[in-house]
DOZA-143057 format. One line per 8 residues: for each residue x, y, z of C-alpha. Coordinates in steps of 0.25 Angstrom, whole numbers. Example, Ala and Ser with C-alpha at 12.3 -4.5 7.8 and 13.67 -1.06 7.14 Angstrom:
BEGIN
49 -18 31 ~ 55 -4 29
This chain:
BEGIN
0 0 0 ~ 5 14 -4 ~ 8 23 7 ~ 9 38 8 ~ 21 44 0 ~ 23 32 -9 ~ 21 31 -24 ~ 19 19 -33
30 12 -40 ~ 24 16 -53 ~ 24 31 -51 ~ 38 31 -45 ~ 43 22 -56 ~ 37 31 -67 ~ 41 45 -60 ~ 56 40 -57
58 35 -71 ~ 53 47 -78 ~ 60 57 -68 ~ 73 49 -72 ~ 71 47 -86 ~ 66 60 -91 ~ 78 68 -87 ~ 87 57 -93
79 58 -106 ~ 81 73 -107 ~ 95 72 -103 ~ 97 62 -114 ~ 91 71 -124 ~ 100 83 -119 ~ 112 74 -120 ~ 108 69 -134
106 83 -139 ~ 119 88 -133 ~ 127 76 -139 ~ 120 78 -153 ~ 123 93 -153 ~ 138 90 -149 ~ 139 79 -159 ~ 133 88 -170
143 100 -166 ~ 155 91 -166 ~ 151 85 -179 ~ 150 100 -185 ~ 164 103 -179 ~ 170 92 -185 ~ 163 94 -199 ~ 167 109 -198
181 106 -195 ~ 182 96 -207 ~ 175 106 -215 ~ 186 117 -212 ~ 197 107 -215 ~ 190 104 -229 ~ 188 119 -231 ~ 203 122 -228
207 110 -237 ~ 198 116 -249 ~ 204 130 -248 ~ 218 125 -247 ~ 216 116 -259 ~ 209 126 -267 ~ 220 137 -265 ~ 231 126 -268
224 122 -281 ~ 222 137 -285 ~ 237 140 -282 ~ 241 128 -290 ~ 232 132 -302 ~ 237 147 -302 ~ 251 142 -301 ~ 249 133 -313
242 144 -321 ~ 254 153 -318 ~ 263 144 -326 ~ 254 145 -339 ~ 260 153 -351 ~ 246 161 -352 ~ 250 168 -339 ~ 265 169 -340
265 177 -353 ~ 254 186 -347 ~ 245 188 -360 ~ 233 194 -355 ~ 223 187 -364 ~ 230 174 -362 ~ 230 176 -347 ~ 216 180 -347
211 167 -354 ~ 220 159 -345 ~ 215 165 -332 ~ 200 162 -337 ~ 203 148 -339 ~ 211 147 -327 ~ 200 152 -318 ~ 191 141 -322
201 130 -320 ~ 206 134 -306 ~ 201 124 -295 ~ 196 135 -286 ~ 186 146 -287 ~ 194 157 -294 ~ 187 170 -296 ~ 197 176 -305
211 176 -310 ~ 221 187 -312 ~ 234 188 -319 ~ 242 201 -315 ~ 255 206 -320 ~ 264 209 -308 ~ 274 218 -315 ~ 264 227 -321
254 224 -310 ~ 242 223 -320 ~ 232 212 -322 ~ 235 204 -335 ~ 223 195 -335 ~ 211 192 -325 ~ 198 185 -324 ~ 193 195 -312
188 205 -321 ~ 189 219 -315 ~ 192 213 -301 ~ 205 216 -295 ~ 211 206 -286 ~ 220 208 -273 ~ 234 210 -276 ~ 243 198 -273
257 200 -267 ~ 268 194 -276 ~ 280 197 -267 ~ 282 183 -264 ~ 283 179 -279 ~ 296 178 -285 ~ 299 187 -297 ~ 306 176 -304
305 161 -302 ~ 312 149 -307 ~ 303 141 -317 ~ 308 128 -311 ~ 303 132 -297 ~ 295 120 -291 ~ 287 130 -282 ~ 283 140 -292
269 135 -293 ~ 267 138 -278 ~ 269 153 -278 ~ 256 160 -275 ~ 250 171 -266 ~ 236 169 -259 ~ 229 181 -254 ~ 215 185 -249
205 191 -260 ~ 201 204 -253 ~ 199 213 -265 ~ 187 210 -275 ~ 184 196 -268 ~ 173 188 -273 ~ 159 190 -266 ~ 155 181 -255
141 178 -249 ~ 139 175 -234 ~ 141 161 -229 ~ 149 157 -241 ~ 163 158 -237 ~ 174 160 -248 ~ 189 163 -247 ~ 193 173 -257
208 172 -261 ~ 218 177 -271 ~ 229 168 -276 ~ 240 173 -285 ~ 252 165 -291 ~ 264 171 -299 ~ 265 170 -314 ~ 279 169 -320
283 171 -334 ~ 291 161 -342 ~ 304 167 -337 ~ 300 165 -322 ~ 297 180 -320 ~ 285 184 -311 ~ 275 191 -320 ~ 261 189 -316
252 185 -304 ~ 240 176 -306 ~ 229 178 -295 ~ 216 170 -293 ~ 205 175 -285 ~ 198 163 -278 ~ 186 161 -269 ~ 187 148 -260
173 144 -256 ~ 170 132 -247 ~ 158 123 -247 ~ 149 127 -235 ~ 138 117 -230 ~ 131 118 -217 ~ 125 104 -219 ~ 139 98 -220
145 107 -210 ~ 155 112 -219 ~ 153 126 -214 ~ 156 140 -219 ~ 171 143 -222 ~ 179 153 -214 ~ 193 155 -217 ~ 202 163 -208
216 168 -211 ~ 228 166 -201 ~ 226 181 -196 ~ 211 178 -193 ~ 206 185 -206 ~ 193 179 -211 ~ 196 175 -225 ~ 182 168 -228
170 169 -220 ~ 155 165 -222 ~ 151 180 -220 ~ 157 189 -230 ~ 159 201 -221 ~ 168 193 -212 ~ 178 189 -222 ~ 191 197 -219
188 200 -205 ~ 198 195 -194 ~ 194 184 -183 ~ 200 193 -172 ~ 188 202 -173 ~ 178 190 -173 ~ 170 187 -160 ~ 176 173 -160
190 178 -161 ~ 195 169 -151 ~ 189 157 -157 ~ 195 161 -171 ~ 208 163 -165 ~ 207 149 -159 ~ 204 143 -173 ~ 215 151 -179
225 146 -169 ~ 221 131 -171 ~ 222 133 -186 ~ 236 138 -185 ~ 240 125 -178 ~ 233 118 -189 ~ 221 113 -181 ~ 207 111 -185
195 111 -177 ~ 181 118 -174 ~ 176 130 -166 ~ 164 137 -163 ~ 163 152 -167 ~ 153 162 -163 ~ 158 175 -171 ~ 158 169 -185
146 177 -188 ~ 140 190 -182 ~ 128 183 -176 ~ 136 175 -165 ~ 132 162 -171 ~ 140 150 -166 ~ 148 143 -178 ~ 155 130 -178
169 131 -185 ~ 179 121 -190 ~ 193 126 -193 ~ 205 121 -201 ~ 218 127 -205 ~ 221 131 -220 ~ 235 134 -224 ~ 236 143 -236
248 146 -244 ~ 247 160 -247 ~ 260 160 -255 ~ 271 150 -259 ~ 278 153 -245 ~ 267 157 -236 ~ 255 151 -230 ~ 244 155 -221
234 146 -212 ~ 220 150 -213 ~ 208 145 -205 ~ 197 138 -212 ~ 184 137 -204 ~ 171 129 -207 ~ 160 136 -199 ~ 145 133 -197
135 138 -187 ~ 132 130 -175 ~ 118 128 -179 ~ 122 122 -192 ~ 132 113 -185 ~ 120 108 -176 ~ 110 108 -187 ~ 106 93 -184
104 96 -169 ~ 90 102 -171 ~ 85 89 -177 ~ 92 81 -166 ~ 85 90 -155 ~ 71 88 -161 ~ 73 73 -162 ~ 78 73 -147
66 80 -143 ~ 56 71 -150 ~ 64 59 -144 ~ 63 64 -130 ~ 48 67 -131 ~ 46 53 -136 ~ 55 47 -126 ~ 48 54 -115
34 49 -119 ~ 39 35 -121 ~ 46 36 -108 ~ 34 40 -101 ~ 25 29 -107 ~ 36 19 -104 ~ 37 23 -90 ~ 22 22 -88
22 7 -93 ~ 35 4 -86 ~ 30 9 -72 ~ 18 0 -74 ~ 25 -12 -79 ~ 35 -11 -67 ~ 26 -7 -56 ~ 15 -18 -59
25 -30 -58 ~ 32 -24 -46 ~ 18 -22 -39 ~ 15 -37 -41 ~ 28 -42 -37 ~ 27 -33 -24 ~ 14 -40 -21 ~ 19 -53 -24
31 -51 -14 ~ 22 -47 -3 ~ 14 -60 -5 ~ 27 -69 -5 ~ 32 -61 7 ~ 21 -67 15 ~ 21 -81 11 ~ 30 -93 15
41 -96 6 ~ 38 -111 8 ~ 24 -109 2 ~ 29 -100 -10 ~ 28 -111 -21 ~ 14 -113 -18 ~ 11 -98 -19 ~ 10 -88 -31
22 -84 -39 ~ 26 -70 -42 ~ 20 -63 -54 ~ 29 -64 -66 ~ 20 -60 -78 ~ 28 -46 -79 ~ 33 -40 -92 ~ 46 -36 -85
57 -47 -84 ~ 63 -41 -71 ~ 50 -41 -64 ~ 47 -56 -68 ~ 61 -59 -63 ~ 58 -52 -50 ~ 46 -61 -48 ~ 54 -73 -51
64 -69 -41 ~ 53 -67 -30 ~ 48 -81 -34 ~ 62 -87 -32 ~ 65 -80 -19 ~ 62 -91 -10 ~ 70 -101 -18 ~ 82 -92 -19
81 -91 -4 ~ 83 -106 -3 ~ 94 -105 -13 ~ 101 -94 -4 ~ 99 -103 8 ~ 106 -115 1 ~ 117 -105 -4 ~ 119 -101 11
120 -115 15 ~ 131 -117 4 ~ 138 -105 9 ~ 138 -110 23 ~ 144 -123 18 ~ 155 -116 11 ~ 158 -107 23 ~ 158 -120 32
168 -126 22 ~ 176 -114 21 ~ 176 -114 37 ~ 180 -129 36 ~ 191 -126 26 ~ 196 -114 35 ~ 196 -124 47 ~ 204 -134 40
214 -124 35 ~ 216 -119 49 ~ 217 -133 55 ~ 227 -137 43 ~ 235 -124 45 ~ 236 -126 60 ~ 240 -141 58 ~ 250 -136 47
256 -125 57 ~ 256 -134 69 ~ 264 -146 62 ~ 277 -138 59 ~ 276 -130 72 ~ 275 -143 80 ~ 287 -148 72 ~ 295 -135 74
292 -135 89 ~ 295 -149 91 ~ 308 -149 84 ~ 313 -136 91 ~ 309 -142 104 ~ 317 -154 102 ~ 329 -146 98 ~ 326 -137 110
325 -148 120 ~ 338 -155 116 ~ 330 -167 111 ~ 340 -169 100 ~ 351 -179 101 ~ 360 -172 90 ~ 362 -159 82 ~ 357 -166 70
344 -170 77 ~ 342 -155 81 ~ 345 -151 67 ~ 335 -161 62 ~ 324 -155 72 ~ 327 -141 68 ~ 326 -145 53 ~ 313 -151 55
308 -138 63 ~ 314 -130 51 ~ 306 -138 41 ~ 293 -136 50 ~ 295 -121 51 ~ 297 -120 36 ~ 284 -128 34 ~ 277 -119 44
282 -107 37 ~ 277 -112 24 ~ 263 -114 30 ~ 263 -99 35 ~ 268 -94 22 ~ 257 -101 15 ~ 247 -95 24 ~ 253 -81 22
254 -83 7 ~ 239 -87 6 ~ 235 -75 14 ~ 243 -65 6 ~ 238 -71 -7 ~ 224 -69 -3 ~ 227 -55 2 ~ 235 -52 -12
247 -48 -4 ~ 257 -59 -8 ~ 268 -52 -15 ~ 275 -58 -27 ~ 288 -55 -33 ~ 287 -58 -48 ~ 300 -59 -55 ~ 307 -67 -67
312 -80 -61 ~ 317 -93 -66 ~ 307 -104 -64 ~ 319 -114 -64 ~ 324 -108 -51 ~ 311 -109 -44 ~ 309 -123 -48 ~ 323 -127 -43
321 -121 -30 ~ 307 -127 -28 ~ 313 -141 -32 ~ 325 -139 -22 ~ 316 -136 -11 ~ 306 -148 -13 ~ 316 -158 -18 ~ 319 -163 -4
304 -166 0 ~ 303 -173 -14 ~ 315 -182 -11 ~ 310 -185 3 ~ 297 -190 -2 ~ 304 -198 -13 ~ 297 -191 -24 ~ 302 -189 -38
304 -175 -43 ~ 304 -171 -58 ~ 306 -157 -63 ~ 306 -151 -77 ~ 320 -146 -80 ~ 321 -131 -84 ~ 335 -129 -91 ~ 331 -114 -95
327 -103 -86 ~ 312 -101 -86 ~ 309 -87 -82 ~ 295 -83 -75 ~ 289 -72 -68 ~ 286 -76 -54 ~ 289 -74 -39 ~ 300 -84 -37
297 -87 -23 ~ 282 -88 -24 ~ 283 -97 -36 ~ 293 -106 -28 ~ 283 -106 -17 ~ 272 -111 -27 ~ 281 -122 -32 ~ 285 -126 -18
271 -127 -14 ~ 267 -136 -26 ~ 279 -145 -25 ~ 277 -146 -10 ~ 263 -151 -12 ~ 267 -161 -23 ~ 277 -167 -13 ~ 268 -167 -2
257 -175 -9 ~ 266 -184 -17 ~ 271 -197 -10 ~ 276 -205 -22 ~ 280 -201 -36 ~ 286 -188 -39 ~ 284 -173 -42 ~ 286 -167 -56
289 -152 -59 ~ 287 -149 -74 ~ 289 -136 -80 ~ 283 -133 -93 ~ 282 -121 -102 ~ 270 -117 -110 ~ 265 -106 -119 ~ 250 -105 -117
239 -96 -113 ~ 242 -100 -98 ~ 230 -91 -92 ~ 219 -99 -100 ~ 226 -113 -98 ~ 230 -112 -83 ~ 219 -103 -78 ~ 208 -112 -83
215 -124 -77 ~ 216 -117 -64 ~ 202 -113 -64 ~ 204 -98 -63 ~ 211 -86 -71 ~ 224 -79 -68 ~ 222 -68 -58 ~ 234 -67 -49
244 -62 -59 ~ 248 -47 -56 ~ 258 -37 -61 ~ 268 -44 -69 ~ 260 -57 -69 ~ 249 -50 -78 ~ 258 -51 -90 ~ 260 -66 -87
245 -70 -88 ~ 245 -68 -103 ~ 259 -75 -106 ~ 260 -87 -114 ~ 272 -93 -108 ~ 270 -102 -95 ~ 278 -112 -87 ~ 270 -123 -81
276 -129 -68 ~ 269 -143 -66 ~ 272 -150 -52 ~ 266 -164 -53 ~ 266 -174 -42 ~ 262 -189 -40 ~ 255 -186 -27 ~ 241 -189 -21
234 -180 -31 ~ 222 -172 -29 ~ 207 -174 -31 ~ 202 -166 -43 ~ 190 -161 -35 ~ 200 -155 -25 ~ 210 -149 -34 ~ 203 -135 -37
203 -133 -22 ~ 218 -134 -20 ~ 222 -120 -24 ~ 213 -114 -13 ~ 219 -109 0 ~ 218 -119 12 ~ 212 -130 3 ~ 218 -144 4
212 -157 -1 ~ 213 -163 13 ~ 211 -152 23 ~ 211 -160 36 ~ 222 -159 46 ~ 224 -174 45 ~ 228 -173 31 ~ 240 -180 26
247 -168 19 ~ 250 -155 26 ~ 247 -141 20 ~ 239 -129 22 ~ 232 -129 8 ~ 239 -116 4 ~ 250 -120 -5 ~ 242 -121 -18
234 -109 -15 ~ 246 -101 -13 ~ 253 -107 -25 ~ 241 -104 -34 ~ 240 -89 -30 ~ 255 -87 -31 ~ 256 -93 -45 ~ 244 -85 -50
251 -72 -44 ~ 263 -75 -52 ~ 254 -76 -65 ~ 253 -91 -66 ~ 244 -103 -63 ~ 244 -115 -55 ~ 235 -128 -57 ~ 234 -141 -50
229 -154 -56 ~ 228 -169 -51 ~ 222 -181 -57 ~ 216 -185 -44 ~ 221 -192 -31 ~ 234 -200 -33 ~ 237 -194 -47 ~ 246 -182 -42
245 -167 -44 ~ 251 -157 -54 ~ 252 -143 -51 ~ 255 -133 -63 ~ 261 -119 -61 ~ 260 -110 -73 ~ 269 -98 -73 ~ 271 -87 -84
285 -88 -91 ~ 293 -76 -97 ~ 292 -76 -112 ~ 307 -75 -113 ~ 310 -87 -104 ~ 300 -95 -112 ~ 306 -91 -125 ~ 320 -95 -119
315 -109 -115 ~ 308 -111 -128 ~ 321 -109 -136 ~ 326 -122 -130 ~ 322 -132 -141 ~ 320 -143 -131 ~ 312 -135 -122 ~ 304 -128 -133
300 -142 -138 ~ 295 -146 -124 ~ 287 -133 -123 ~ 281 -135 -137 ~ 277 -149 -133 ~ 271 -145 -120 ~ 263 -133 -127 ~ 258 -142 -138
């Protein structure tokens, strides 16, 4: 029953979803609009920058072609001899053949300062400086066609209409007679117009000289002005500075016209040779209004508004249906939960089931969960019982370990105390007997120290505080020291020892002391559990993907390698030390437990063989910390045991050994 101040689930669901979704919807629309505007503007900047580069290339190509055409024409006899009639006819033909838009051509006699021939009618062209031209030239000069003068056409320039930029220039080239004497100047009045299209964002053309003079502008009345007097003089100066460095780019301008309209401009440098020895760097701009650059934004805005309105309407309807579809099943499940709360779990199977005819998969799943609640409680009870059994087993294992450890500690302590007291109480008949008792006490003390060291090692391994000194060592030395130490116990038990000879050095990356400790543990176990037969220590070299091979056989992947050992994980060169015995063997069911700490096949204090169950656990951790693997295999009781230790080998050492033909054949046979 609803109480005062409470609201229905449907109303809360509808209001909360709408309050959260509507601001997100408007925010998404605003973000989409801003991103669309930024994308259009960025595209416009790139297009205008490329357009400015193309405009600069077009102007440079047109002037180069015009200069080449005038230079070639200056070599013709019609101009060199200076006949007015012949020159007139030639200039009319030349004007049509030149690649650029040439308004007129004029041939002037420099000595008499008079016009010999012209296609300009009554128009007078600006005078062109000829001071840089040589009065006499060598007819064989390879650079004779490069001599010219380029100036602006300020006098009688062709008419221009607004928003159709044009660059008015005069280009003159010297004309020498057949004897190489400077006689005439050939001047061409040219107008360079650029294609301008807002749709393609080519933009209008603006050309600025190095001193800031506007050489070409969409507005006729702005041509000839200086950018230092413009409202955007700082922006123009920034553009000129970048152009002088040879950079291209884009900028926003606000003073390009008098109406304070924002323009987007792309700029590019244009290096113009105004004579054979002098060049100037002009700035070419491709400009367009901001609204032209964003001409597609209005359509995007209208589309966003329509989509937003449609989404709001659809969202509201969806919320109404969603609130109903969500509230009704929850109400039914709530009533069902109240009913099952009052009934006995033992009678549940004979009572009603939770309603499941919902169109929402999650609510049907919830109903199923409610139906299975009691069954899951029973499963949890069984799991708790199993966990309790595991805890009791772990407690039993701990008790066995404590009992075994106490027994293992007391045995050498009793021996030490007994031997020392016999010597102390003068119970020995001779010095030799005293030394014998002291020797037994020493052996017991060493055995006791080994047990304590094993306990400390397993603790430091679990706390990841066991230090290792990884260095390059010769495996032969470690094997020799191990065999020297264990040869006496082997001889005492009458066992046979077979060891693979290693005539060449076998260099590995390991902690020599810890690897020796591992080998001693394994060989000690082999001696301890072998009464007849012998022990074989075989060393093999293999070139295999050791991680896949040995990790799979050991049941886990290599995780212990650190620092320098990380490189050893992926190496292909391994040495396999196989220690086999003919002892009692191990039941295959028990083999997977032997690498766990404190675990022994026979954990009672009355067992035949001594030990704490830490040797193999410590050995496995040490080998893995050195980047290797250790595995144990036995065919079963009475069939002996084989322990294999895999350690990475340095590649240089592997190559040195494989250079021995006999050894290489053995390695190849083993690998195959």
